[in-house]
NUTOR-938243 format. One record per residue: residue number from 1; y, z, x of N, C-alpha, C in turn. Coordinates in steps of 0.001 Angstrom, whole numbers, plus 500000, padded with zeros to 6 digits. Layout:
<atoms>
    k      ny      nz      nx     cay     caz     cax      cy      cz      cx
  NUM       Y       Z       X       Y       Z       X       Y       Z       X
...
</atoms>
This chain:
<atoms>
    k      ny      nz      nx     cay     caz     cax      cy      cz      cx
    1  289117  716063  781339  290255  716926  781172  291405  716321  782032
    2  292555  715972  781417  293691  715485  782188  294620  716600  782600
    3  294858  716982  783897  295682  717888  784441  297012  717319  785069
    4  298167  718031  784741  299272  717559  785343  299572  718545  786193
    5  299816  718189  787550  300044  718986  788720  301332  718654  789209
    6  302327  719670  788818  303672  719582  789428  303996  720301  790790
    7  304229  719758  791909  304394  720436  793096  305802  720611  793485
    8  306304  721631  793285  307823  722099  793551  307916  722763  794773
    9  308370  721942  795852  308549  722458  797216  309956  722906  797135
   10  310306  723275  798458  311742  723916  798646  312792  722747  798705
   11  312390  721502  798766  313415  720582  798810  312954  719353  798049
   12  311718  719466  797470  311005  718106  796588  310361  718556  795580
   13  310151  717524  794758  309286  717809  793532  308308  716610  793439
   14  307056  716701  793491  306139  715471  793247  305126  716009  792354
   15  304315  715359  791865  303492  715355  790688  302362  714289  790790
   16  301257  714922  790296  299962  714048  789806  299432  714276  788674
   17  299136  713370  787761  298012  713578  786766  296693  713245  787060
   18  295850  714060  787095  294298  713769  787645  293423  714184  786451
   19  292455  713084  786292  291420  713223  785522  290248  714044  786118
   20  289721  715005  785427  289001  715954  786267  287774  715930  785416
   21  286387  716109  785885  286278  716279  787445  286157  715114  788301
   22  286535  713873  787614  286253  712581  788354  287418  712520  789458
   23  288557  713280  789479  289644  713218  790408  290300  711921  790361
   24  290178  711014  789528  290774  709915  789274  292469  709956  789031
   25  293205  709490  789933  294701  709635  789677  295213  708809  788571
   26  295585  709498  787597  296249  708766  786211  297808  708244  786508
   27  298443  709045  787324  299922  708845  787523  300374  709698  788436
   28  301564  709530  789197  302113  710169  790006  303612  709900  790234
   29  304308  710834  790864  305870  710523  791011  306399  711467  792083
   30  307618  711313  792716  307966  711984  793554  309534  712027  793528
   31  310261  713165  793685  311743  713258  793844  312003  714011  795135
   32  313077  713603  795949  313448  714050  797188  314773  714664  797109
   33  314942  715676  797852  316211  716479  798067  316810  716953  796753
   34  315788  717533  796157  316096  718022  794695  317135  719408  794647
   35  317999  719250  793880  319031  720362  793742  318688  721060  792540
   36  318500  720276  791442  318327  720809  789956  316866  720605  789529
   37  316219  721686  789737  314675  721515  789386  314269  721333  787879
   38  315227  721804  786925  315091  721839  785528  315145  720358  785257
   39  316339  719711  785695  316578  718368  785445  315469  717588  785826
   40  315010  717591  787127  313922  716819  787762  312746  716969  786875
   41  312241  718225  786391  311065  718406  785440  311270  717363  784034
   42  312436  717092  783761  312539  716427  782493  312509  715001  782783
   43  312300  714678  784101  312121  713099  784662  310665  712924  784780
   44  309971  713993  784686  308301  713698  784894  307815  712764  783810
   45  307176  711789  784230  306576  710763  783068  305243  710876  783187
   46  304531  711118  781898  303045  711036  782000  302580  709659  781736
   47  303480  708783  781277  303101  707348  781269  302246  707216  780002
   48  302347  707914  779014  301493  707839  777784  300025  708643  778044
   49  299867  709138  779099  298456  709908  779247  298625  711326  778582
   50  297585  711574  777781  297597  712993  777079  297400  714013  778282
   51  298127  715078  778337  297972  716169  779344  297303  717237  778610
   52  296178  717772  779207  295403  718914  778497  295743  720113  779113
   53  296280  720066  780300  296975  721453  780862  297663  721161  782120
   54  298508  722047  782395  299444  722101  783530  299033  722911  784665
   55  298803  722607  785914  298449  723498  787044  299667  723589  788101
   56  300068  724610  788326  301165  724804  789402  300609  725437  790599
   57  301367  724853  791721  301025  725270  793056  301799  726404  793262
   58  301625  727539  792579  302510  728809  792668  302462  729406  793887
   59  303563  730380  794240  303656  730759  795697  303068  732358  795604
   60  304092  733199  795157  303921  734723  795490  303955  735428  794316
   61  302928  736368  794057  302698  737366  793025  302242  738658  793508
   62  302012  738753  794913  301457  740098  795266  300208  740082  795584
   63  299831  741317  795818  298176  741475  796100  297216  741304  794959
   64  297716  741391  793719  296956  741362  792609  296253  739961  792300
   65  297456  739043  792629  297078  737525  792221  297109  736726  793485
   66  296119  736832  794339  295824  735813  795404  294750  734960  795022
   67  294836  734143  794074  293654  733111  793423  294265  732382  792603
   68  293582  732020  791588  293992  730852  790516  293752  731670  789183
   69  294756  731760  788372  294865  732294  787027  295505  731615  785947
   70  294903  731744  784848  295812  731359  783453  296995  732077  783461
   71  298152  731440  783161  299330  732088  783280  299436  732887  781883
   72  299808  734336  782132  300135  735096  780997  301273  735951  781475
   73  301318  736975  780528  302643  737894  780897  302499  738597  782037
   74  301277  738991  782539  301046  739656  783790  301354  738850  784902
   75  301061  737490  784966  301456  736449  786062  302843  736435  786084
   76  303564  736267  784915  305045  736102  784790  305783  737282  785443
   77  305070  738540  785163  305771  739829  785579  305612  740005  787075
   78  304462  739722  787533  304206  739703  789089  305113  738504  789851
   79  305192  737443  789116  306119  736520  789917  307501  736955  789833
   80  307796  737574  788859  309414  738018  788731  309527  739120  789841
   81  308355  740260  789747  308341  741314  790804  308556  741010  792307
   82  307937  739867  792567  308035  739355  793905  309084  738176  794202
   83  309874  738092  793272  311075  736981  793211  311724  737310  794554
   84  312168  738619  794833  313035  738951  795936  312236  738397  797398
   85  311053  738417  797367  310227  738066  798601  310197  736529  798688
   86  310414  735885  797749  310206  734237  797699  311191  733560  796749
   87  312527  734019  797019  313663  733674  796025  313738  731999  795968
   88  313493  731347  797051  313571  729834  796916  312411  729256  796311
   89  311362  730113  795901  310180  729537  795298  310012  730053  794043
   90  309604  731353  793938  309436  731887  792639  310398  731554  791553
   91  311798  731395  791743  312778  731101  790774  312282  729606  790261
   92  312046  728785  791282  311645  727444  790664  310605  727367  789844
   93  309502  728099  790199  308320  728160  789475  308543  728911  788062
   94  309223  730082  788016  309745  730524  786769  310290  729723  785754
   95  311299  728700  786387  311987  727942  785683  311161  726933  785104
   96  310069  726284  785897  309172  725235  785608  308358  725751  784546
   97  307634  726937  784512  306833  727445  783562  307563  727598  782302
   98  308771  728084  782359  309420  728164  781132  309713  726698  780377
   99  310094  725883  781381  310266  724628  780873  309047  723829  780261
  100  307914  723892  780746  306855  723268  780191  306185  724152  779051
  101  306598  725530  779011  306127  726044  777691  306874  725580  776389
  102  308271  725331  776859  308986  724824  775839  308600  723408  775291
  103  308382  722467  776465  308111  721185  775967  306588  720807  775674
  104  305624  721643  776248  304242  721510  775789  303787  722808  775147
  105  304243  723135  773929  303550  724425  773462  302178  724296  773119
  106  301542  725595  773590  300104  725453  773336  299216  724777  774536
  107  299982  724086  775389  298993  723593  776538  298905  724623  777564
  108  297615  724725  778058  297297  725836  778941  298098  725571  780232
  109  298764  726801  780899  299275  726691  782119  298682  727495  783076
  110  298507  726996  784207  297589  727565  785359  298384  727639  786595
  111  298219  729026  787240  298766  729194  788466  297920  729347  789532
  112  297890  728338  790665  297015  728504  791696  297896  728809  792905
  113  297704  729936  793149  298514  730683  794203  298245  730265  795737
  114  299358  730041  796455  299088  729514  797766  298684  730576  798668
  115  298601  731721  798380  297992  732733  799103  296341  732943  799051
  116  295783  732193  798099  294453  732178  797869  293490  731924  799115
  117  294130  730807  799846  293193  730255  801192  293387  731133  802205
  118  294386  731993  802216  294516  733095  803370  293786  734361  802932
  119  293187  734702  802026  292469  735795  801730  291567  736217  802597
  120  290943  735043  803385  289810  735286  804301  290385  736010  805686
  121  291615  736012  805742  292285  736534  807113  291772  737760  807425
  122  291338  738199  808548  290824  739608  809005  291888  740604  808963
  123  291633  741637  808857  292503  742833  808781  293384  743024  809909
  124  293116  742724  811138  293985  742795  812295  295153  741548  812359
  125  294836  740688  811639  295733  739484  811479  296770  739687  810069
  126  296353  740554  809329  296848  740584  807865  297796  741845  807855
  127  297619  742819  808708  298517  744091  808316  299681  744121  809378
  128  300671  744857  808965  301936  745107  809649  301866  746625  810173
  129  302671  746908  811219  302801  748135  811727  304093  749066  810931
  130  303846  749016  809600  304966  749541  808853  304275  751035  808175
  131  305156  751858  807925  304689  753206  807164  303599  752811  806248
  132  302596  753672  806178  301365  753488  805320  301760  753371  804003
  133  302895  754061  803396  303283  753725  801896  303545  752232  801765
  134  304219  751653  802725  304655  750282  802340  303431  749470  802073
  135  302344  749482  802827  301194  748646  802532  300625  748871  801240
  136  300757  750329  800663  300309  750600  799388  301060  749771  798405
  137  302351  749604  798629  303145  748700  797635  303120  747136  798032
  138  302103  746839  798830  301978  745152  798848  302538  744586  800075
  139  303177  745364  800865  303589  744750  802204  302741  744569  803211
  140  302130  743008  803220  301170  742710  804336  301388  741281  804311
  141  300642  740744  805377  300903  739214  805531  299906  738533  804421
  142  300550  737784  803924  299882  736936  802757  299657  735413  803228
  143  300422  734810  803882  300361  733186  804085  300564  732391  803065
  144  301127  731301  803361  301491  730239  802116  300972  728871  802650
  145  301538  727766  801832  301081  726614  802040  299499  726497  802107
  146  298749  727243  801199  297368  727439  801376  296648  726269  800784
  147  297269  725585  799756  296657  724377  799306  296492  723153  800344
  148  297625  723064  801009  297816  722172  802057  296900  722392  803175
  149  296791  723631  803827  295972  724020  804799  294384  723844  804437
  150  294224  724211  802980  292810  724108  802793  292426  722335  802631
  151  293388  721712  802118  293128  720222  802149  292742  719677  803457
  152  293758  720035  804459  293599  719547  805709  292374  719866  806383
  153  292052  721136  806273  290798  721608  806849  289482  720884  806209
  154  289414  720452  805126  288507  719738  804140  288397  718258  804673
  155  289829  717827  804816  289819  716358  805274  289424  716165  806603
  156  289879  716963  807576  289551  716887  808966  288098  717052  809147
  157  287314  717966  808298  285988  717868  808475  285155  716612  808151
  158  285851  715716  807314  285299  714465  806935  285642  713381  808151
  159  286816  713594  808754  287286  712504  809513  286517  712797  810811
  160  286223  714019  811154  285582  714495  812459  284108  714703  812375
  161  283593  714685  811129  282054  714780  810959  281599  716281  810884
  162  282549  717360  811086  282114  718566  811327  283251  719610  811006
  163  282961  720899  810893  283803  721850  810627  284228  722193  812196
  164  285531  722551  812504  285917  722840  813841  286944  724068  813768
  165  287233  724223  814990  288344  725272  815111  289758  724521  815187
  166  290409  724462  814109  291309  723805  813964  292707  724231  813533
  167  294058  723920  814197  295221  724360  814029  295875  723247  813171
  168  296224  723844  811817  296724  722958  810904  298468  723125  811008
  169  299200  721870  811223  300508  722129  811230  301100  721414  809960
  170  301707  722128  809031  302180  721686  807900  303723  721750  808222
  171  304425  720625  808542  305664  720492  809012  306581  719665  808152
  172  307611  720318  807287  308326  719559  806438  309623  720418  806380
  173  310276  720284  805145  311370  721016  804683  310906  722408  804722
  174  309754  722800  804430  309128  724193  804702  307910  723943  805590
  175  307813  724700  806504  306874  724591  807565  305955  725932  807608
  176  304706  725415  808179  303846  726726  808598  302675  726150  809276
  177  302064  726989  810221  301013  726560  810782  299707  727572  810612
  178  298477  727191  810550  297308  727947  810117  296185  727620  811134
  179  295688  728737  811640  294563  728718  812385  293282  728852  811565
  180  292479  727567  811565  291297  727597  810564  290129  727649  811394
  181  289117  728498  811566  288005  728550  812150  286971  728106  811148
  182  286471  726914  811293  285331  726323  810534  285712  726592  808974
  183  286866  726270  808669  287017  726184  807112  287783  727483  806796
  184  287726  728511  807523  288336  729768  806961  289639  729954  807697
  185  290632  730371  807004  291896  730770  807494  291811  732083  808140
  186  292299  732178  809428  292172  733430  810370  293490  733861  810839
  187  294665  733047  810614  295842  733467  810960  296845  732340  810259
  188  298097  732750  810009  299114  731797  809712  300438  732219  809977
  189  301476  731459  810064  302755  731908  810769  303546  732664  809614
  190  303342  732068  808228  304141  732831  807244  303351  734079  806889
  191  304385  735080  806606  303878  736535  806364  303916  737009  805015
  192  304594  738025  804930  304904  738725  803503  305434  737879  802656
  193  306449  736912  803230  307141  735883  802449  307127  734626  803223
  194  307570  733574  802481  307633  732197  803148  308825  732187  804139
  195  309514  733324  804158  310786  733502  804872  310510  734043  806377
  196  309546  733562  807046  308932  734041  808293  308276  732834  809117
  197  307845  733130  810375  307356  732240  810996  308174  731156  811602
  198  307923  729714  811432  308558  728571  811988  310108  728558  811155
  199  311064  728102  811826  312260  727649  811247  312000  726659  810162
  200  312610  726807  808917  312399  725870  807779  313659  725497  807799
  201  313863  724303  806794  315264  723370  806656  316325  724351  806572
  202  316406  725148  805678  317518  726156  805315  317229  727597  805380
  203  316019  727856  805593  315421  729263  805669  315014  729672  806983
  204  315627  730929  807391  315293  731340  808769  313764  731552  808901
  205  313349  731646  810012  311883  731867  810413  311757  733226  810869
  206  310990  733505  812029  310888  734827  812477  312132  735571  812797
  207  312351  736795  812568  313700  737504  812661  313291  738989  812828
  208  314057  739640  813902  313898  741024  814077  314712  741595  812843
  209  313796  742501  812121  314389  743148  810827  315681  744133  811316
  210  315748  744350  812443  316948  745328  812760  318197  744589  812982
  211  318000  743080  813149  319156  742200  813252  319772  742366  811833
  212  318948  742257  810768  319402  742195  809459  320175  743505  808987
  213  319642  744519  809452  320298  745807  809281  321598  745849  809901
  214  321540  745447  811142  322835  745496  812148  324147  744807  811263
  215  323554  743281  810784  324741  742563  810157  325079  743295  808732
  216  324205  743725  808049  324422  744503  806743  325452  745580  807061
  217  325189  746374  808007  325936  747611  808241  327292  747263  808626
  218  327442  746322  809595  328741  745775  810289  329481  745121  809037
  219  328845  744425  808350  329957  743616  807221  329916  744289  805876
  220  329039  745299  805731  328916  745785  804244  328451  745000  803196
  221  327418  743976  803812  326867  743155  802884  325877  743844  801905
  222  325652  743324  800848  324613  743728  799898  323135  743007  800170
  223  322162  743360  799794  320885  742791  800063  320832  741150  799463
  224  321647  741080  798331  321588  739739  797751  322444  738827  798496
  225  323412  739296  799224  324250  738434  800072  323611  738087  801410
  226  322775  739036  801967  321979  738583  803074  320725  737665  802697
  227  320191  738022  801413  319037  737216  801034  319491  735632  800897
  228  320715  735453  800213  321171  734241  799991  321502  733581  801360
  229  322125  734052  802358  322532  733632  803594  321126  733125  804382
  230  320212  733981  804363  319088  733694  805042  318098  732538  804348
  231  318188  732721  803074  317451  731587  802495  318215  730320  802397
  232  319405  730297  802329  320170  728956  802023  320978  728343  803130
  233  321149  729231  804250  321857  728791  805328  321467  729077  806744
  234  320248  729531  806646  319528  729692  807848  318711  728553  808420
  235  317642  728960  809173  316727  727886  809681  317448  726652  810429
  236  316735  725452  810321  317394  724611  811122  318888  724171  810674
  237  319264  724426  809418  320682  724248  809112  321495  725210  809953
  238  321050  726575  810010  321790  727546  810714  321829  727166  811928
  239  320945  726580  812737  320840  726307  814209  321725  725222  814543
  240  321765  724201  813665  322438  722869  814021  323849  722523  813263
  241  324105  723530  812314  325239  723296  811573  325225  721967  810732
  242  324073  721337  810558  323899  720224  809801  323381  720661  808221
  243  324388  720723  807451  324106  721184  806010  322674  720637  805505
  244  321723  721726  804973  320476  721241  804447  319326  721258  805462
  245  319551  721109  806694  318684  721256  807709  317611  720201  807765
  246  317714  719141  806902  316700  717999  806877  316578  717438  808253
  247  315401  717373  808829  315077  716832  810214  315463  715456  810431
  248  315421  714727  809171  315887  713301  809360  317461  713218  809687
  249  318166  714204  809018  319455  714199  809276  319780  714858  810832
  250  319075  715804  811043  319241  716395  812506  318863  715283  813618
  251  317862  714400  813267  317478  713283  814312  318709  712177  814460
  252  319275  712053  813335  320366  711257  813401  321508  711847  814053
  253  321992  713036  813852  323077  713695  814354  322797  713876  815816
  254  321586  714278  816346  321192  714360  817630  321406  712912  818299
  255  320985  711856  817758  321301  710542  818349  322661  710307  818422
  256  323439  710895  817720  324952  710678  817794  325668  711683  818654
  257  324901  712188  819389  325451  713242  820481  325668  714655  819808
  258  325214  715066  818816  325246  716468  818317  324448  717321  818955
  259  324987  718079  820006  323961  719191  820888  323469  720102  820084
  260  324116  720635  818984  323528  721549  818331  322230  721279  817436
  261  322373  720059  817056  321322  719360  816188  319950  719029  817361
  262  320354  718698  818392  319289  718371  819375  318641  719795  819927
  263  319560  720904  820008  318772  722137  820328  318023  722688  819181
  264  318393  722452  817923  317626  722998  816770  316377  722336  816679
  265  316273  721084  817107  314786  720369  817249  314162  720868  818292
  266  314758  721085  819489  313915  721830  820398  313398  723117  820110
  267  314217  723793  819420  313692  725215  818995  312448  725120  818133
  268  312582  723998  817131  311448  723795  816226  310069  723359  817152
  269  310322  722323  818081  309059  721911  818806  308501  723020  819592
  270  309515  724084  820326  309056  725045  821086  308150  726034  820171
  271  308563  726117  818906  307650  727182  818012  306447  726647  817756
  272  306493  725303  817636  305118  724534  817076  304118  724740  818363
  273  304570  724406  819537  303698  724533  820773  303293  725973  820966
  274  304086  726825  820998  303646  728149  821396  302674  728722  820321
  275  302814  728397  819273  301718  728641  818007  300326  728116  818250
  276  300351  726856  818680  299215  726042  818816  298415  726890  819928
  277  299076  727208  821071  298563  727965  822014  297963  729196  821594
  278  298899  730083  820968  298401  731236  820399  297199  731262  819613
  279  297039  730307  818678  296016  730101  817820  294718  729714  818516
  280  294954  728799  819558  293587  728515  820214  293128  729977  820599
  281  293951  730634  821255  293215  732093  821681  292874  732890  820543
  282  293333  732905  819445  292945  733696  818279  291378  733164  817975
  283  291251  731836  818041  289794  731265  817729  289067  731143  818841
  284  289335  731604  819951  288423  731561  821167  288209  730002  821741
  285  289259  729231  821332  289002  727793  821594  289683  726897  820608
  286  289473  725564  820922  290346  724672  820127  289478  723354  819970
  287  289338  722714  818938  288714  721612  818769  289564  720548  818214
  288  290585  720829  817262  291435  719793  816723  292726  720491  816192
  289  293704  719442  816338  294987  719866  815778  295577  718728  814703
  290  295823  719226  813520  296208  718246  812552  297809  718514  812326
  291  298581  717426  812110  299822  717301  811575  299855  716667  810177
  292  300536  717346  809326  300815  716844  807993  302200  717305  807433
  293  302495  717061  806252  303791  717311  805755  304824  716222  806016
  294  306010  716256  805596  306873  715275  805743  307151  714937  807147
  295  307406  715807  808064  307585  715735  809484  306407  715419  810017
  296  305304  716135  809940  303987  716157  810556  303114  714759  810509
  297  303350  714230  809105  302784  713052  808890  303426  711939  809389
  298  304962  711696  809323  305807  710527  809342  306334  710668  810770
  299  306574  711635  811453  307442  711722  812705  306565  711492  813984
  300  306353  710300  814534  305680  710211  815732  306235  710954  816750
  301  307575  710704  816789  308408  711303  818072  308221  712912  818095
  302  308251  713510  816820  308113  715025  816782  306854  715259  816910
  303  305673  714572  816711  304251  714832  817005  304039  714928  818357
  304  304649  713812  819059  304537  713687  820547  305196  714910  821309
  305  306375  715171  820799  307122  716363  821450  306364  717476  821308
  306  305679  717744  820176  305066  719166  819826  303710  719152  820902
  307  303192  718044  821030  301925  718020  821874  302159  717894  823370
  308  303430  717559  824007  303670  717344  825223  303537  718800  826086
  309  302889  718651  827182  302741  720027  827944  301436  720631  827491
  310  300706  720403  826359  299488  721045  826001  298207  720259  826364
  311  298444  719700  827589  297051  718986  828272  296187  719870  828748
  312  296828  721178  829025  295850  722310  829673  294869  722686  828542
  313  295144  722378  827336  294305  722549  826174  293242  721613  825834
  314  293508  720414  826420  292697  719259  826170  293381  718386  825138
  315  294641  718655  824773  295337  717681  823889  296081  716560  824714
  316  295848  715388  824563  296443  714109  824923  296593  713205  823942
  317  297756  712941  823557  297981  711554  822658  297758  710373  823044
  318  297392  709557  822058  297191  708078  822355  298442  707487  821720
  319  299296  706914  822687  300556  706507  822395  300531  705346  821139
  320  299630  704484  821338  299634  703413  820411  299113  703896  818901
  321  298233  704607  818796  297787  705045  817431  298611  706132  816922
  322  299581  706828  817668  300357  707922  817263  301660  707109  816839
  323  302135  706152  817442  303475  705379  817158  303189  704263  816286
  324  301982  703662  816227  301919  702462  815510  300829  702439  814212
  325  299943  703502  814275  298926  703420  813323  299450  703796  812037
  326  298592  703734  810893  298854  703893  809631  297813  704879  809007
  327  297891  705563  808082  296923  706428  807228  296651  707443  807999
  328  295588  708188  807396  294810  709334  808064  294158  708772  809422
  329  294452  709285  810523  293747  708937  811657  293707  709833  812836
  330  292910  709671  813760  292864  710446  815004  294052  709667  815952
  331  294862  710514  816663  295892  709744  817416  295953  710449  818871
  332  294501  710879  819250  294636  711462  820569  293504  710679  821473
  333  293601  710916  822480  292511  710324  823524  291747  711487  824496
  334  292245  712615  824315  291605  713859  824950  290467  714544  824160
  335  289831  715493  824808  288787  715998  824218  289061  716932  822896
  336  290274  717178  822716  290664  718070  821426  291387  716791  820588
  337  290736  716794  819261  291194  715752  818405  292610  716039  817836
  338  293606  715225  817847  294769  715159  817132  294785  714418  816051
  339  295088  714802  814773  294967  714036  813595  296233  714115  812822
  340  296576  712779  812314  297850  712598  811535  297431  712315  810048
  341  297867  712979  809122  297203  712724  807698  298031  713183  806593
  342  298097  712756  805470  298769  712967  804412  298068  714075  803769
  343  298671  715233  803328  298215  716226  802553  297893  715858  801073
  344  297204  716628  800525  297089  716475  798936  296942  717958  798230
  345  298014  718401  798176  297910  719909  797570  297556  719778  796026
  346  298042  718833  795490  297804  718604  794175  296389  718641  793659
  347  295567  717748  794624  294184  717671  794406  293536  719059  794446
  348  293807  719871  795421  293345  721246  795614  293512  722168  794425
  349  294889  722084  794031  295342  722749  792802  294449  722276  791605
  350  294235  721023  791323  293792  720569  790269  292156  721193  790224
  351  291455  720986  791557  290237  721582  791628  290137  723052  791221
  352  291074  723878  791641  291115  725187  791272  291159  725421  789894
  353  292225  724857  789404  292635  725017  787813  291300  724484  787165
  354  290855  723598  787296  289614  722733  786513  288578  723980  786500
  355  288204  724698  787541  287362  725652  787536  287493  726737  786788
  356  288904  727100  786836  289225  728158  785898  289264  728087  784551
  357  289815  726723  784198  289871  726311  782886  288364  726104  782057
  358  287555  725682  782860  286311  725283  782420  285508  726623  782196
  359  285873  727626  782908  285144  728783  782880  285800  729594  781625
  360  287122  729672  781622  287976  730677  780643  288007  729718  779274
  361  288130  728631  779368  288328  727712  778016  287523  726494  778183
  362  286134  726751  778177  285227  725657  778203  285320  724473  777200
  363  285870  724619  776089  286304  723724  775134  287006  722479  775560
  364  287790  722810  776575  288771  722055  777012  288061  720566  777732
  365  286909  721098  778367  286242  720209  779237  285445  719177  778196
  366  285199  719382  777092  284285  718566  776115  285044  717603  775365
</atoms>
């Protein structure tokens, strides 16, 4: 079975075509700083490979869909229902699903939701102190970037030769951190929506809800106006004044003397450091920290900044391997392993989708 897995991030679109179950990569591509996702989708090239199904790394469809599902009207309704909670993501996936339905009629479409990996979180990490009726309507901590954190956990187990108490740092245009205790997610920074936790490129991170109400009442803003501001002009963009909030642009601006850009990077690093410490406490110890995503994998400087001062936890970087090494590798010299690696969300999505497709549509595998 040949699966096309389009991975539509908040600022990028990458894809793989994988032959399953061999997991052989038949094709891949990547588009950065994407503005028009419908246009980017038309540029995906299968290279003459027959596509048997399309599997999406879908984001948020509430409590009923924390798993992997064939896309039907129920999935589409849930994606639309939770669109206000994940406007920067669900809109993209609704657009993509419609585009593939039109361009590949009859080809099965699968949604592997990012919330699936975090369904193992204990109740004390999952619930908010909101009125009881809110919880009944699905207001709880879901967590996202599940495919990436799952891959990191599995890859680190191979690199280190064992399951560990691991803090997985997925740092990029969209960032989150996950506490993974021997393969199981026990806490994560994103909550009811991807609009929480660490600062993202243009989406705000953690924010007191009453600050939102204060500004709405002061200015007479609608919920749509506030949502647009926090999803498109917040985060590192709001902190720095650098449009788009891309860390590469912030690094350049900071090097040129932009104090706000430098401060935004300091805020980001501080959030990562304090979360690593908190998650070490949540797991009663720490064996490894992993850095992945566009920033985590590629920025030796930010990895070093995020680890500086954490020697009391057993975290000490090896400067040479951190700055000069390549590929998936251990970049530490202390008792806690620090790993830099490339994530592979598409592979996790393909595995999940293959299981669903061969269970629900067994003829596809023949």
